[in-house]
DOPANU-831457 format. One record per residue (C-alpha): x, y, z; residue number from 1; residue in one letter. Coordinates in steps of 0.02 Angstrom, whole numbers, plus 50000, padded with zeros to 5 digits. Example, Ala and Ser with C-alpha at 12.3 -4.5 7.8 and 13.67 -1.06 7.14 Angstrom:
<atoms>
{{50615,49775,50390},1,A} {{50684,49947,50357},2,S} 
</atoms>
This chain:
<atoms>
{{50821,50404,50184},1,X} {{50831,50440,50383},2,X} {{50928,50358,50481},3,X} {{50773,50289,50577},4,X} {{50701,50199,50428},5,X} {{50853,50109,50422},6,X} {{50969,49978,50515},7,X} {{51135,49868,50456},8,X} {{51255,49741,50481},9,X} {{51141,49575,50517},10,X} {{51188,49526,50707},11,X} {{51091,49731,50707},12,X} {{50946,49644,50589},13,X} {{50941,49489,50722},14,X} {{50913,49585,50850},15,X} {{50755,49719,50786},16,X} {{50674,49572,50722},17,X} {{50681,49484,50859},18,X} {{50651,49634,50974},19,X} {{50521,49661,50873},20,X} {{50548,49808,50778},21,X} {{50408,49812,50608},22,X} {{50519,49770,50457},23,X} {{50473,49829,50283},24,X} {{50607,49733,50200},25,X} {{50777,49672,50197},26,X} {{50914,49739,50055},27,X} {{51057,49588,50066},28,X} {{51183,49584,49937},29,X} {{51129,49486,49759},30,X} {{51316,49387,49809},31,X} {{51304,49350,50010},32,X} {{51332,49186,50079},33,X} {{51405,49108,50224},34,X} {{51318,49051,50401},35,X} {{51232,49227,50448},36,X} {{51161,49254,50297},37,X} {{51067,49100,50294},38,X} {{51044,49142,50480},39,X} {{50931,49304,50419},40,X} {{50874,49215,50272},41,X} {{50799,49085,50385},42,X} {{50734,49225,50512},43,X} {{50617,49323,50392},44,X} {{50561,49159,50315},45,X} {{50509,49132,50487},46,X} {{50420,49299,50482},47,X} {{50377,49353,50309},48,X} {{50474,49489,50277},49,X} {{50494,49555,50120},50,X} {{50700,49532,50047},51,X} {{50768,49558,49906},52,X} {{50921,49510,49831},53,X} {{51019,49670,49764},54,X} {{51204,49737,49689},55,X} {{51314,49784,49830},56,X} {{51286,50000,49759},57,X} {{51111,50017,49777},58,X} {{51164,49960,49983},59,X} {{51324,50089,49968},60,X} {{51162,50222,49905},61,X} {{51124,50196,50062},62,X} {{51246,50199,50172},63,X} {{51402,50160,50182},64,X} {{51464,50099,50317},65,X} {{51474,49922,50377},66,X} {{51326,49835,50331},67,X} {{51394,49672,50302},68,X} {{51271,49649,50132},69,X} {{51118,49687,50229},70,X} {{51010,49830,50289},71,X} {{50813,49822,50365},72,X} {{50726,49970,50304},73,X} {{50612,49985,50477},74,X} {{50413,50076,50450},75,X} {{50347,50169,50574},76,X} {{50197,50053,50629},77,X} {{50143,49877,50581},78,X} {{50067,49815,50423},79,X} {{49905,49717,50422},80,X} {{49837,49562,50337},81,X} {{49674,49579,50210},82,X} {{49643,49363,50295},83,X} {{49632,49484,50493},84,X} {{49542,49630,50416},85,X} {{49389,49562,50295},86,X} {{49302,49479,50425},87,X} {{49290,49600,50571},88,X} {{49239,49721,50472},89,X} {{49079,49648,50444},90,X} {{49068,49564,50604},91,X} {{49099,49758,50670},92,X} {{48950,49757,50563},93,X} {{49004,49930,50444},94,X} {{48991,49905,50237},95,X} {{49189,49928,50199},96,X} {{49253,50049,50115},97,X} {{49436,50013,50034},98,X} {{49579,50102,49899},99,X} {{49734,49987,49845},100,X} {{49874,50044,49748},101,X} {{49927,49953,49625},102,X} {{50094,50022,49616},103,X} {{50101,50213,49674},104,X} {{50266,50206,49729},105,X} {{50303,50391,49764},106,X} {{50305,50423,49930},107,X} {{50223,50557,49962},108,X} {{50076,50500,49857},109,X} {{50026,50363,49985},110,X} {{50059,50500,50103},111,X} {{49921,50616,50022},112,X} {{49835,50468,49966},113,X} {{49845,50379,50161},114,X} {{49753,50541,50226},115,X} {{49650,50586,50108},116,X} {{49566,50412,50182},117,X} {{49577,50465,50337},118,X} {{49506,50600,50352},119,X} {{49343,50507,50212},120,X} {{49316,50373,50313},121,X} {{49431,50221,50209},122,X} {{49423,50066,50312},123,X} {{49594,50015,50236},124,X} {{49767,50035,50121},125,X} {{49827,49895,50008},126,X} {{49974,49867,49948},127,X} {{50082,49751,49872},128,X} {{50269,49696,49943},129,X} {{50345,49751,49788},130,X} {{50328,49874,49673},131,X} {{50256,49995,49781},132,X} {{50287,50129,49921},133,X} {{50286,50077,50080},134,X} {{50253,50173,50253},135,X} {{50410,50263,50283},136,X} {{50444,50430,50398},137,X} {{50398,50517,50216},138,X} {{50265,50451,50189},139,X} {{50216,50473,50356},140,X} {{50251,50674,50362},141,X} {{50155,50706,50173},142,X} {{50004,50593,50234},143,X} {{49993,50717,50426},144,X} {{49995,50562,50535},145,X} {{49858,50516,50483},146,X} {{49975,50324,50406},147,X} {{49989,50299,50615},148,X} {{49771,50290,50564},149,X} {{49705,50206,50425},150,X} {{49766,50011,50423},151,X} {{49884,49957,50282},152,X} {{49878,49784,50218},153,X} {{50034,49720,50144},154,X} {{50001,49605,50016},155,X} {{50098,49474,49909},156,X} {{50033,49532,49748},157,X} {{49872,49656,49685},158,X} {{49768,49554,49599},159,X} {{49794,49429,49725},160,X} {{49745,49590,49854},161,X} {{49591,49622,49763},162,X} {{49528,49424,49694},163,X} {{49520,49409,49889},164,X} {{49406,49560,49915},165,X} {{49301,49483,49756},166,X} {{49283,49305,49859},167,X} {{49234,49437,50013},168,X} {{49084,49515,49933},169,X} {{49199,49674,49877},170,X} {{49139,49766,49697},171,X} {{49283,49837,49600},172,X} {{49305,50016,49559},173,X} {{49456,50017,49455},174,X} {{49480,50222,49432},175,X} {{49554,50234,49235},176,X} {{49546,50342,49105},177,X} {{49485,50182,48995},178,X} {{49324,50195,49084},179,X} {{49161,50174,49014},180,X} {{49044,50258,49175},181,X} {{49102,50426,49232},182,X} {{49164,50400,49432},183,X} {{48992,50468,49475},184,X} {{48883,50309,49391},185,X} {{49012,50189,49543},186,X} {{48924,50127,49682},187,X} {{48973,50158,49819},188,X} {{48881,50134,49951},189,X} {{48914,49941,49960},190,X} {{49090,49865,49998},191,X} {{49205,49943,49895},192,X} {{49386,49938,49858},193,X} {{49468,50071,49745},194,X} {{49597,50010,49618},195,X} {{49732,50173,49573},196,X} {{49878,50156,49472},197,X} {{50039,50182,49453},198,X} {{50096,50367,49430},199,X} {{50153,50359,49253},200,X} {{50058,50177,49155},201,X} {{49898,50166,49291},202,X} {{49819,49997,49335},203,X} {{49925,49828,49287},204,X} {{49836,49747,49155},205,X} {{49805,49606,49241},206,X} {{49740,49762,49390},207,X} {{49621,49787,49248},208,X} {{49552,49616,49216},209,X} {{49472,49611,49394},210,X} {{49374,49754,49433},211,X} {{49214,49744,49386},212,X} {{49195,49934,49353},213,X} {{49293,50065,49269},214,X} {{49276,50227,49305},215,X} {{49321,50384,49224},216,X} {{49376,50564,49311},217,X} {{49302,50672,49184},218,X} {{49472,50785,49080},219,X} {{49429,50963,49016},220,X} {{49590,51042,48987},221,X} {{49750,50979,48900},222,X} {{49844,50869,49044},223,X} {{49788,50696,48977},224,X} {{49790,50664,49160},225,X} {{49761,50703,49384},226,X} {{49907,50680,49496},227,X} {{49835,50468,49561},228,X} {{49849,50568,49750},229,X} {{49706,50704,49673},230,X} {{49631,50575,49583},231,X} {{49594,50449,49765},232,X} {{49538,50591,49855},233,X} {{49403,50644,49687},234,X} {{49352,50441,49685},235,X} {{49324,50432,49896},236,X} {{49257,50573,49906},237,X} {{49103,50520,49790},238,X} {{49116,50367,49876},239,X} {{49085,50482,50029},240,X} {{48963,50592,49935},241,X} {{48872,50448,49903},242,X} {{48851,50367,50079},243,X} {{48806,50521,50179},244,X} {{48648,50534,50039},245,X} {{48605,50387,50088},246,X} {{48619,50390,50276},247,X} {{48766,50317,50328},248,X} {{48841,50407,50494},249,X} {{48974,50520,50485},250,X} {{49140,50393,50573},251,X} 
</atoms>
């Protein structure tokens, strides 16, 4: 982790939040107490910033300097909320294309997916607050800067986000080897959100239940699955193909 990715010390974190820096999450020592710690907790709650109680060892792995039991991880770009993004796209007359990352934790995969998403004209990416890669400098580098252009919506969890998308007319397509349909059989010409699962376990069972359709990419060799960023590119460019054939204009 680069030094520009974090701030340590309670007062420094408080000042960073007040100055408008985009804080991805705050790591606080599990047993930390006192008035200053309470002030920090109240502040992050006010600004809806993710907080994780962690052991001292985790903080020390980031920095051995006097962190006072608290480290803030910074994001190079701000996060968005679905409640704001969804209506705006419809108001703009778009047929939205979104991608939901359910447990993708590797920053390089996240960045590579964002790069493909930008090239494919994706309107936004959805990630959960916990158990997901964040928009860090490593992710931005892996995206070749695409994360500066594609809005990233961070929601409480994948299922809540997907339910919100369904309520707003999105078809939910899960990319899964468990799918009965070939990925080319999914209809990507409607408002659609594609769910990509974790690198090791795929889409969580809870999120799978929310899918309207499970689409499989054929695997013809000896390895059982594609890298998630490669699979995302395949799915997204099927959406591009269908939309261009249907007369959608290039973005």
